[in-house]
N, C-alpha and C positions, 0 to 999 in steps of 0.2 A: 910967552906963557908956558909954564910947565904943568906937570900933572897935578901939582898941589894947588893950583889957582882956581878961581871961581868957575871957569868954563871947562873944568877938567873932564866932565862927562862927555863933552863934545870932542875934545882934543885927545884925550887919553882913553883909548877903548878898553883898557884894563880895569877901569873904574866906572861902573854905571850905578845910578842911584835907584833905590827901590821906591815904592810908594810912600814910605815913611821918611824918605830922605837919606837913608843910609846907603853907602856905597856897597854894591854887590861884587863878589869876585868874578873874574872873567869866565871861569869854568861854569859857574852857575848861569851866567848870561848866555853863554854858548849852548849850554844844556837846554835852556828854555827855548832857544831858537830851534834846536834839533827836535825837541819834543813836539813842536808844532809841525815840523816837517816829517818826522818819523819817530820811531821809538827806539831808544837805546838804553839798555840796562845791562848790568853785569852779566846776567844770564845770556843775553843775546850776544854779547861780545865773546863770552866763553864758548858759546855754541859755534860762533863764526870761526874762532881760532881752532877749535877742534875739527871743524869742517875743513879748514885750510890744511891741517895736518893730514887728514884722510885723503884729500885731493892730491896733495904732494906725494903721498905714498902710492896712491893708485897711478899717478902719472909716471912714476919711475919705470914701470914696465911698458909704457906706451902701448896700451892694448889696441887702440885704433890703428896704429901703424902696423903692429904685428898681425892684427886681423887682416888687414889688406894684403900683407905679404903672404900670409897663409892662404888666402883666397886665390892669389896669383899662382902660388905653388900648386894648389888643388886643380886649377884650370890646366896648368902645364902637365900635371900628372894624369889628368883625365885623357889628354891627347896621347900621352905615352901608353896608357892602358889600352886605348882603342887600337893603337898600332901593334902592341904586343899581343892582344887577343887575335888580331888578324894573322899575325905571324904564327902564333901557336896553332891556329886552325889550319893554316897552310901546311905546317909541319906535320900535323896529325894526318892530313890527307896524303902527304908524301910517305909517311910511315906506313899507312894502310896500303898504298900502292906497292911499296917495297916488300911488304909482307905477302901480298898477293903474288908478286913475282917469285918469291921463295917457295910459296905453296904450289905454284904452277909447275915447278920443277918435279914435283912428286906425282903429277898427273901422268898416267901411262902414255897418253898421246904426245905430251911434251918430251918425255924421255925418248920416245921413238924418233921424234923430229930431230932432236939433238944428235942422236946416234946416226941417223941417216945423213946429216950434214957433216959428220965427222968432228963435231965439237965434243970435247970431253965434258961429261956431265958434272964431274967433281969440280973442275975448274969453274964452270958456270955457277954451280951451287955456291962455291966459295965466294965468288964475285958478288952474287946476289945477296948472300948472307952478310957480307961486309957492308954493302949499301943499306941493307935493312938495319943493321946494328948502328951504323952512322946516323940514320934517320931517327931511330929510337933515342939515341944519345942527344941529338939536337932538339928533339921534342921534349925530353926531360929537362934540358937546360932552359928551354923557352917556358915550360910550365913553372919551373922554380922562379924564373924572373917575373912571370905574371903574378905568382903568389906573393912575391916580395913587393911588387908595385901595389897590389891590392891591400897588403898590410900597411904600406906607407899611406895609401889613400885613406884607410880607416883611421890611422893615427892623426892625419891632418884634419879629418872631420871632427875627431874628438877635441883636438886643439882649437879648432874654430868655434866649437860650442862653448868651450871655456872662455875664450877671448871675447865672444859675443856677450857672455854674462858679465865679464869684467868691464867691457865697454858700456853696457847698460847701467852697471853700478856707478861708473864714473859720470855718466850723463845724469844719473839721479843726484849725485853729489853736486854737480854743476847747477842743476835745477834748484836744489835746496839752497845753494849759495846765492843764486839770483833772488830767491824769495827773501832770504835774510837781508841782502843788500837793499832790496825794495822796501823792506820794513824799516831798515835803518835810515834810508834816505827818503822815506815818504813816497815811494813809487817813482822817484825821479832818476832811478838808476837804469 
């Protein structure tokens, strides 16, 4: 039996008969089945295709992956910041100590003590001044490093906020896609 014979509606699915006995095209038959399951119209398909384009564009930057990487960087940077702050504070204390040592050389009692011990005051002052300047230099370098880390931390925070927005937008697109697919497939998606 072929599609042109009497039992064609049973054997050939491309030809179904309507109520008046005429054969309906397959697309119309399938469309009726989908309408009972969900609703598909040109606008829904266009909306879905546009949504697919938006999702594909948003996925190009992989905001969720980048967000996780930035959060990891932020956690690592937080630890470096804590260590650098401690280092900077220790260097501030060292600088203050070295400054006191230099200032102590100007106290009359200290001058007299050095003279009594036969130590040349100028050599001692030169030594203490060198230690003080070294401490000031180390403190300034540590301060610059701390400020640099703080700037990096601030930049990462800004990046994270932007990536969170992008991730939320992508999730919103996914939700809208699920709604459309649910409407298309009658909730069976």
